[in-house]
C-alpha positions in Angstrom: -21.8 -30.2 16.8 -23.3 -30.5 13.3 -25.9 -28.3 12.1 -29.5 -29.6 11.6 -31.4 -29.7 8.2 -34.8 -29.4 8.3 -36.6 -29.9 4.8 -39.4 -27.8 3.6 -41.6 -30.2 1.0 -44.6 -29.9 -1.1 -45.9 -29.8 -4.5 -45.3 -26.8 -6.7 -47.9 -24.1 -5.3 -48.5 -25.0 -2.2 -46.4 -22.2 -0.4 -43.2 -23.7 0.5 -41.5 -20.2 0.5 -44.3 -18.4 2.1 -43.8 -20.7 4.9 -40.1 -20.6 5.0 -39.8 -16.6 5.1 -42.7 -16.7 8.3 -40.2 -19.3 9.9 -37.5 -17.5 9.4 -38.9 -14.4 10.8 -40.0 -16.2 13.8 -36.9 -18.3 14.3 -34.7 -15.2 14.1 -37.2 -13.3 16.6 -36.4 -16.0 19.1 -32.3 -15.1 18.6 -31.3 -17.9 16.1 -29.0 -17.8 13.2 -31.2 -19.5 10.4 -29.1 -20.3 7.0 -31.2 -21.4 4.2 -30.8 -23.7 1.2 -32.7 -23.8 -1.9 -32.8 -26.6 -4.7 -33.5 -25.7 -8.1 -33.2 -28.5 -10.9 -33.2 -26.3 -13.6 -30.4 -24.2 -12.7 -30.2 -20.3 -11.9 -28.6 -16.9 -12.4 -27.7 -14.8 -9.3 -25.8 -12.1 -11.5 -26.5 -9.7 -14.2 -25.4 -9.3 -17.3 -23.0 -6.4 -17.6 -21.8 -6.6 -13.6 -18.2 -7.5 -13.1 -18.6 -10.7 -11.6 -20.7 -11.6 -14.6 -18.5 -10.6 -16.5 -15.7 -12.6 -14.8 -18.1 -15.9 -14.6 -19.0 -15.5 -18.8 -14.9 -15.1 -19.5 -14.3 -18.4 -17.9 -14.0 -18.3 -13.8 -14.3 -21.3 -12.5 -15.4 -19.4 -9.2 -16.4 -15.6 -8.7 -17.1 -14.1 -5.5 -18.5 -11.3 -4.3 -17.4 -9.4 -1.1 -18.8 -6.3 0.3 -18.9 -5.0 4.2 -22.1 -6.7 4.6 -22.6 -9.6 1.8 -20.3 -12.8 0.5 -21.5 -14.3 -2.7 -19.8 -17.0 -4.2 -20.8 -18.6 -7.9 -18.9 -21.8 -8.7 -19.1 -24.5 -11.4 -19.4 -28.0 -9.9 -19.6 -31.4 -11.5 -22.4 -33.0 -9.7 -25.9 -31.8 -8.0 -24.7 -31.5 -4.1 -25.9 -33.6 -1.2 -27.3 -31.1 1.7 -24.6 -32.9 4.1 -21.8 -31.4 1.4 -23.2 -28.1 1.0 -23.9 -27.6 4.9 -20.1 -29.2 5.9 -18.6 -27.2 2.8 -20.3 -23.7 3.1 -22.6 -23.3 5.9 -20.8 -21.5 9.1 -22.5 -20.3 12.2 -25.8 -21.2 11.5 -27.9 -22.9 14.6 -29.9 -24.1 12.1 -30.8 -24.9 8.0 -33.6 -24.8 6.5 -34.0 -26.2 3.3 -36.7 -26.0 0.1 -36.8 -28.0 -3.1 -34.8 -30.9 -2.0 -37.7 -33.5 -2.1 -35.0 -36.6 -1.8 -33.3 -36.5 1.7 -33.1 -38.2 5.0 -33.6 -35.1 6.9 -36.8 -34.2 9.2 -39.2 -33.1 6.8 -42.4 -30.7 7.2 -44.6 -31.3 4.0 -47.1 -28.4 3.1 -50.6 -29.4 1.9 -52.9 -27.3 0.3 -56.6 -28.8 0.1 -57.4 -27.3 -3.2 -54.9 -28.9 -5.0 -56.3 -32.5 -4.0 -53.1 -34.2 -3.8 -52.1 -36.9 -1.3 -48.9 -36.4 0.9 -46.0 -37.0 -0.6 -44.4 -38.4 2.9 -44.9 -40.5 5.6 -43.6 -40.9 9.0 -41.2 -43.6 8.0 -39.5 -41.0 5.8 -38.7 -38.6 8.6 -41.9 -36.6 8.2 -41.6 -34.5 11.5 -45.1 -32.4 10.5 -47.4 -31.4 8.0 -48.4 -27.7 7.6 -52.0 -27.6 6.2 -55.3 -25.4 5.7 -57.0 -28.4 6.6 -56.7 -30.8 9.5 -55.5 -34.4 8.2 -55.3 -37.9 10.1 -51.8 -38.2 10.3 -49.2 -40.0 12.5 -47.2 -36.4 12.7 -48.7 -33.6 14.1 -50.9 -31.3 11.8 -50.5 -28.1 12.2 -52.2 -25.0 10.5 -50.2 -23.7 7.5 -50.8 -20.0 8.9 -49.2 -20.8 12.3 -45.7 -20.4 11.7 -45.2 -19.7 15.3 -46.1 -23.3 16.4 -44.1 -24.4 13.6 -41.0 -22.9 14.5 -41.8 -24.1 18.0 -42.2 -27.1 16.7 -38.4 -26.7 15.4 -37.4 -25.0 18.1 -38.3 -27.6 20.7 -37.3 -30.7 18.9 -33.9 -29.4 17.4 -32.7 -26.1 18.7 -33.5 -26.1 22.8 -31.2 -29.0 23.1 -28.2 -27.3 21.0 -28.6 -24.4 23.8 -28.1 -26.6 27.1 
């Protein structure tokens, strides 16, 4: 069975990472194995100058893997911005659910974060596979609007819609 992907989306500064942390905690408490994928258009460095793996990569290694008894990391050059499907199918093993952040353009179910103080319209509609809106104000939407601070209810929505079926 293919692992379901749910995207946490919204404008910068709305609290996507904070909500994602809370959702991970809630789902793990319920016994689910959660994987996350973060998209960064600007590139990133996960290794630090002077470390052996950093030196391997800077010397020209196409791929560097760091392995320990408790963690595994892969740093690999790529020739294109991978789709969520490519990442899931190539790298994610053993997860019950994948939560993503930063992938605004995709066909997977989305939970949009909305903050009233930013005074911005929603990015998505139900037709865009919008599952719910997490907001600090009640919005009139065609999907559930859940309080942004109620991670337990948002996790429950994810569980009821996608995870309980997979355990039957």
